C-alpha positions in Angstrom: -0.3 -1.2 48.1 2.0 0.3 45.8 4.8 -0.4 48.4 4.2 -3.9 48.8 4.3 -4.1 45.2 7.6 -2.5 44.9 9.0 -4.1 47.5 7.6 -7.8 45.9 9.2 -6.7 43.0 12.3 -6.1 44.1 12.8 -9.1 46.2 11.5 -10.7 42.4 14.6 -9.0 40.4 17.5 -11.0 42.2 15.2 -14.9 42.4 13.9 -14.7 38.9 16.9 -13.1 36.9 18.5 -16.5 37.1 15.1 -18.0 35.5 15.0 -15.5 32.6 18.5 -16.0 32.3 18.0 -20.3 31.5 14.8 -19.4 30.0 16.1 -16.7 27.3 19.5 -19.5 26.9 16.7 -22.3 26.2 15.0 -19.9 23.6 17.5 -19.2 21.9 17.7 -15.9 22.5 21.0 -13.2 21.7 22.6 -12.8 24.5 21.9 -9.6 25.8 18.2 -9.9 25.9 18.5 -10.6 29.7 20.5 -7.0 30.2 17.5 -5.6 27.9 15.0 -6.7 30.4 17.3 -5.3 33.3 17.4 -2.1 31.6 20.8 -1.8 30.5 20.7 -1.0 26.7 23.0 -1.6 24.0 25.3 2.0 23.4 23.8 2.1 20.0 20.1 2.8 21.5 21.1 5.6 23.3 23.8 7.3 20.8 20.4 7.4 18.5 18.6 8.6 21.5 21.1 11.3 21.9 20.5 12.7 18.6 17.1 12.9 18.5 17.4 14.9 21.4 20.1 17.0 19.9 17.3 19.0 17.4 16.3 22.5 18.6 12.3 21.6 18.1 11.8 18.9 20.0 10.4 19.2 23.5 12.6 17.7 26.5 13.2 14.8 26.9 14.7 13.3 24.0 11.9 14.2 21.3 11.9 9.8 20.8 8.7 7.9 20.8 8.5 4.5 22.3 6.3 2.3 21.4 6.0 -1.1 22.9 4.5 -4.6 21.1 4.6 -7.6 23.2 4.5 -9.7 20.8 3.9 -11.0 17.5 -0.1 -9.6 16.8 0.8 -6.4 18.8 4.2 -5.8 16.1 2.2 -6.2 13.1 -0.3 -4.3 14.4 2.0 -1.6 15.2 3.9 -1.7 11.3 1.3 1.3 10.1 1.7 2.6 13.2 5.3 3.1 13.4 5.6 4.2 9.7 2.8 6.9 9.7 5.0 8.1 12.7 8.5 8.0 11.2 6.6 10.0 8.4 5.1 12.5 10.4 8.2 13.0 12.4 11.2 12.1 10.3 13.6 14.2 12.7 12.3 11.7 15.8 14.0 8.6 17.1 11.2 5.8 16.8 12.8 2.5 19.4 10.2 -0.9 19.6 10.5 -3.3 22.1 9.0 -6.0 22.6 8.4 -9.3 25.4 8.5 -11.8 23.5 11.3 -13.4 22.1 9.3 -14.2 18.3 8.5 -10.7 18.6 11.6 -9.6 19.0 12.3 -11.9 15.8 9.6 -10.3 13.9 10.2 -6.9 15.3 13.4 -6.6 13.1 12.4 -8.1 10.0 9.6 -6.0 9.7 10.4 -2.9 11.4 12.8 -1.9 9.3 12.2 2.1 9.7 12.9 2.3 13.6 16.0 3.2 14.7 16.6 0.5 17.6 14.6 -2.4 18.7 15.0 -4.0 22.4 13.5 -6.0 24.9 11.1 -4.3 27.4 12.3 -3.4 30.8 11.4 -5.8 33.6 8.7 -3.9 35.9 11.2 -3.3 39.1 11.7 0.3 39.3 15.8 -0.2 38.7 15.6 -1.9 35.6 13.1 1.1 34.5 14.3 4.0 35.4 17.4 2.5 33.6 16.1 2.3 30.1 13.8 5.2 30.4 17.1 7.2 31.4 18.5 5.2 28.0 15.7 6.1 25.6 14.4 9.6 26.9 11.2 9.6 25.2 9.2 12.4 24.4 6.1 9.6 24.5 5.2 6.0 25.1 3.0 4.2 23.0 1.8 0.8 24.5 0.3 -1.6 22.2 -3.3 -2.6 23.3 -3.2 -3.5 27.1 -0.2 -4.4 29.3 -0.2 -2.6 32.7 2.9 -2.3 34.4 2.7 -0.2 37.5 6.0 0.2 38.4 6.9 1.8 34.3 3.5 3.8 34.3 4.4 5.5 37.2 8.2 6.4 36.7 7.2 7.3 33.4 4.5 10.0 35.0 6.9 11.1 38.1 9.8 12.2 34.6 6.9 13.7 33.3 6.7 11.4 30.0 2.4 10.7 28.5 1.7 6.9 28.1 -0.9 6.4 25.7 -2.5 2.9 25.4 -3.0 2.4 21.3 -5.8 -0.5 20.1 -6.7 -0.5 24.0 -8.5 -4.0 24.7 -9.2 -5.9 28.2 -10.5 -9.3 27.4 -13.4 -11.0 29.0 -11.6 -13.4 30.9 -9.2 -10.3 32.5 -12.5 -8.4 33.2 -13.5 -11.0 34.8 -10.4 -11.6 36.8 -10.7 -8.1 37.8 -14.0 -8.3 39.3 -13.2 -11.7 41.3 -9.8 -9.4 42.9 -11.6 -6.1 42.6 -11.9 -5.6 46.3 -8.1 -6.4 46.8 -6.3 -4.9 43.8 -9.2 -2.6 42.5 -8.0 1.2 44.4 -4.6 0.2 43.3 -5.4 -0.7 39.6 -7.6 2.8 39.7 -4.5 4.5 40.7 -2.2 2.9 38.7 -4.7 3.5 35.3 -4.7 6.9 36.1 -1.0 7.6 35.2 -1.8 7.0 31.6 -2.1 10.3 29.3 -5.1 8.5 26.9 -6.5 5.2 26.2 -7.2 4.3 22.3 -9.8 2.0 23.1 -10.6 -1.1 20.6 -14.7 -0.5 20.8 -17.1 0.2 23.1 -17.3 -2.8 25.6 -13.2 -2.4 26.0 -13.4 1.5 26.5 -16.8 0.3 29.5 -14.2 -1.7 31.1 -11.2 0.4 31.1 -13.4 3.0 32.5 -15.4 0.3 35.1 -11.8 -1.0 36.2 -10.4 2.9 37.2 -9.6 5.0 33.7 -10.3 8.6 33.6 -13.7 8.6 31.7 -12.2 12.1 29.7 -9.3 9.8 28.9 -10.5 6.9 27.1 -12.0 7.6 23.4 -12.7 4.8 21.0 -10.8 4.1 17.6 -11.1 0.8 16.6 -9.3 -1.8 15.9 -5.8 -1.4 14.0 -5.7 -5.4 13.3 -7.9 -4.4 10.8 -5.0 -2.0 9.1 -2.4 -4.7 8.8 -2.4 -5.5 5.1 -1.7 -9.0 3.9 1.7 -10.7 3.8 3.9 -11.5 1.0 3.8 -15.2 0.5 8.0 -15.0 0.3 10.8 -17.2 -0.7 9.5 -20.4 0.9 5.6 -19.8 -0.1 6.5 -20.0 -3.8 8.9 -22.7 -3.1 5.7 -24.8 -1.7 3.5 -23.7 -4.2 5.4 -24.5 -6.6 5.9 -28.4 -4.7 1.7 -28.1 -4.5 1.6 -27.7 -7.8 3.8 -30.1 -9.1 2.8 -32.9 -7.1 -0.6 -32.1 -7.4 -1.4 -31.9 -3.4 -4.9 -31.4 -2.8 -6.4 -30.3 -0.6 -4.1 -27.9 1.0 -4.5 -27.0 4.7 -3.8 -24.6 6.5 -3.7 -24.8 11.1 -2.1 -21.9 12.1 -1.2 -20.5 16.0 -2.0 -24.2 17.3 -1.0 -24.0 21.1 -0.3 -26.8 23.2 -3.5 -29.3 23.5 -4.4 -28.7 20.3 -2.4 -30.8 18.2 -4.8 -33.5 18.6 -7.6 -32.3 17.6 -6.1 -30.7 14.1 -4.5 -34.1 13.4 -7.7 -35.6 14.2 -9.6 -33.2 11.8 -6.8 -33.7 9.3 -7.7 -37.4 9.5 -11.1 -37.0 8.3 -10.5 -34.8 5.4 -7.5 -37.1 4.3 -9.5 -40.3 4.2 -11.5 -39.1 1.3 -8.1 -37.7 -0.2 -4.6 -39.1 -0.1 -3.0 -36.4 -1.1 -4.0 -33.6 1.6 -1.1 -31.7 2.5 -1.5 -30.5 6.4 0.5 -27.4 7.5 0.4 -27.1 11.2 2.5 -23.7 12.9 2.5 -23.6 16.7 2.3 -20.5 18.1 5.4 -21.1 20.1 8.7 -22.6 19.7 9.0 -24.0 22.3 6.2 -26.3 20.6 7.8 -27.1 17.6 9.7 -30.5 18.3 6.7 -31.2 20.8 4.4 -31.0 17.2 6.5 -33.3 15.7 7.0 -36.4 18.2 2.8 -36.1 18.4 2.5 -36.0 14.2 4.8 -39.2 14.1 3.2 -40.7 17.1 0.0 -40.7 14.9 1.7 -42.5 12.0 2.4 -39.3 9.6 5.0 -38.4 7.8 6.4 -35.0 9.5 8.7 -32.5 7.5 9.9 -29.4 9.4 10.0 -25.6 7.5 14.1 -25.3 9.3 14.8 -28.7 7.7 13.7 -28.0 4.2 16.6 -27.7 1.5 14.9 -25.1 -1.2 17.0 -26.0 -3.4 15.4 -29.7 -3.5 11.7 -31.1 -4.0 9.5 -31.8 -1.1 9.7 -35.6 0.1 5.9 -36.6 -1.7 5.1 -38.8 1.4 5.5 -36.0 3.6 1.7 -35.6 5.2 2.1 -32.8 7.6 4.4 -30.1 7.3 5.4 -28.1 10.5 6.2 -24.5 9.9 8.7 -23.8 13.0 9.6 -20.4 11.7 8.6 -16.9 12.9 6.9 -14.9 9.9 6.2 -16.7 7.3 2.5 -18.4 8.3 0.3 -15.2 7.7 1.4 -15.4 3.6 1.0 -19.3 3.4 -3.5 -18.7 4.6 -3.1 -18.1 0.4 -2.0 -21.8 -0.3 -5.0 -23.3 1.7 -8.1 -24.2 0.4 -9.5 -24.9 4.3 -8.0 -23.3 6.8 -8.3 -23.5 11.1 -7.0 -21.1 13.9 -5.7 -22.3 16.9 -5.8 -21.0 20.4 -9.4 -21.9 20.3 -9.9 -25.4 21.1 -8.4 -24.7 24.5 -8.8 -21.9 27.5 -6.8 -19.9 25.0 -8.7 -17.0 24.2 -8.0 -17.2 20.6 -6.2 -15.6 17.8 -6.1 -13.5 15.0 -8.8 -14.5 12.4 -8.2 -11.6 10.3 -5.1 -13.3 8.3 -6.8 -16.0 6.6 -10.1 -13.4 5.8 -7.4 -11.3 4.1 -7.3 -14.0 1.1 -10.9 -14.8 1.5 -10.3 -18.1 3.2 -13.2 -18.4 6.0 -11.7 -18.6 9.2 -12.6 -22.4 11.3 -11.9 -21.5 14.6 -13.1 -23.5 18.3 -15.6 -21.8 20.9 -12.5 -20.1 23.0 -12.9 -16.6 21.6 -12.5 -14.4 24.3 -9.4 -11.7 22.9 -11.7 -11.8 20.4 -15.2 -12.2 20.5 -16.5 -8.8 19.0 -14.3 -9.8 15.9 -15.6 -13.8 16.0 -19.1 -12.8 16.6 -19.0 -10.3 13.0 -17.2 -13.3 11.1 -20.2 -15.6 12.5 -23.2 -13.2 11.9 -22.2 -12.7 8.4 -21.8 -16.1 7.5 -17.8 -15.4 7.3 -16.2 -18.0 9.6 -17.2 -21.3 11.4 -16.8 -22.1 15.1 -16.4 -26.2 15.7 -16.2 -27.3 19.7 -13.6 -30.3 18.7 -11.1 -32.3 16.1 -14.1 -34.5 14.7 -16.3 -31.2 14.0 -13.2 -29.7 12.3 -12.3 -32.4 9.8 -16.2 -32.2 8.6 -16.6 -28.1 8.5 -13.3 -28.6 6.2 -14.6 -31.3 4.2 -17.9 -29.6 4.1 -15.8 -26.5 2.7 -13.6 -28.4 0.0 -16.5 -30.0 -1.3 -19.0 -27.1 -1.7 -17.3 -24.6 -3.9 -19.8 -22.5 -3.4 -20.3 -22.4 0.0 -16.5 -21.9 0.6 -16.0 -18.7 -1.8 -19.5 -16.4 -0.4 -18.1 -17.4 2.9 -14.3 -16.7 2.4 -16.0 -12.9 -0.1 -17.9 -11.9 3.2 -14.6 -12.5 5.4 -12.4 -10.1 3.1 -15.2 -8.0 3.4 -15.5 -7.7 7.1 -11.9 -6.9 6.9 -11.5 -4.1 4.4 -14.7 -2.7 5.9 -13.2 -2.2 9.4 -10.1 -0.7 8.3 -9.5 3.0 9.7 -8.3 2.5 13.4 -4.7 3.0 12.3 -5.2 6.6 10.9 -7.8 7.8 13.7 -5.4 6.6 16.2 -2.2 8.4 14.5 -4.2 11.4 14.4 -4.9 11.8 17.8 -1.1 10.9 18.7 -0.4 13.7 16.6 -2.7 16.0 18.1 -1.3 14.6 21.4 2.4 15.5 20.3 1.5 18.7 19.5 -0.6 19.6 22.5 2.6 18.6 24.6 4.9 20.8 22.5 2.6 23.4 22.6 2.3 22.8 26.6 6.1 23.0 26.7 6.6 25.7 24.6 4.0 27.7 26.4 5.9 27.3 30.0 9.4 28.4 29.0 7.7 31.8 27.8 6.0 32.1 31.0 9.2 31.4 32.6 11.1 33.7 30.7 8.2 36.6 31.3 8.4 35.8 34.3 11.9 36.3 34.8 12.2 39.2 32.9 9.7 41.2 35.0 11.8 42.0 38.1 14.5 42.9 35.9 12.7 45.3 34.1 11.3 46.9 37.1 14.5 47.1 39.0 15.8 48.8 36.1 13.7 51.4 37.0 
């Protein structure tokens, strides 16, 4: 099975390379993105890695730590971990890779302490080997659970331990695995054995990992690191918008974040229900992916609303008072804008997309409203619903009614907001637990390497003494 996987990925390397080049160009990725995905990393990264390797106290392999964070959510969760590792190991280079363009942009903006940021190599043997030779990591940390067989196998062959931090297996992913277990079960089980450690978010995630083939003794539960993400600052744009809202007496303010394809109409239906009661309502709609920015603007205009795009605003000028919907076509500004909201919605949940992180509004005491598709955040969603700290809706009409109810009932809204913030605060600590476990593993590895070096030296000395006698 592994041989077949290698053949398929090798063929795919040549077939799909033009596709990735075209997609990157359309999405505005920097010119070196495809090269990085093919394992050809910038010279500066190699220089930083070599510098880290020069420290005599570092283990063979360069001493660098490579953290992979797929996209925006993983980058945000990785931030305190990166800072914690940098504090513990100031002489080690720390590199961060992402898969998506949005994750790349946010990583470059937020992870200032990292020594280098680049795109994760495509899971083909040649790019993977090139990237590993350039970075020469002593440890790789994969945020959540991106399982790439070639990468894991090559890391193991190079004696590079891989840790899955904040590991989770969604209900949908596990159901898909169960359906195809007869075909891929053995292959997946063998692949998971190439990892050194799994730090799972929950007991359910740990059980699923073991069921899929991860060695039980390598699976530990440390909690969800996303609870440890600090509330985002409102930023320059947020401050400007806050001033515009106050001066123009715009109220209420609705923020619909992480909206995916197929949800725009439902959000607008909910907005229509609110605007019928309060004409000065302002909706801030943030598409999840950049390729929906223009489409969202078109859908809003077709509905008869006046729209503005964040990227086209002049912050030295006032916001057009006739603006009904503001499309947030930027990366990294959404979280802080939840603090301006009177009611919110977290997308990816009214269509079968698995949901998105509902903690961002909760940090600002805003009770999250979300749809029925929360497979990727099931445990978190259940906590909020059980504590009456969030509301689940099935469609745009229900969303509108819930928004109206929250806006009208101050006591209910504030009570739910307090409960939401308390859930966020109560579940913190996963990053500290994960950091301690990672530090412990690094210490164990250094001890093993030093022990092997000592044993090797003794074995060499022994015969020399004997011959001298």
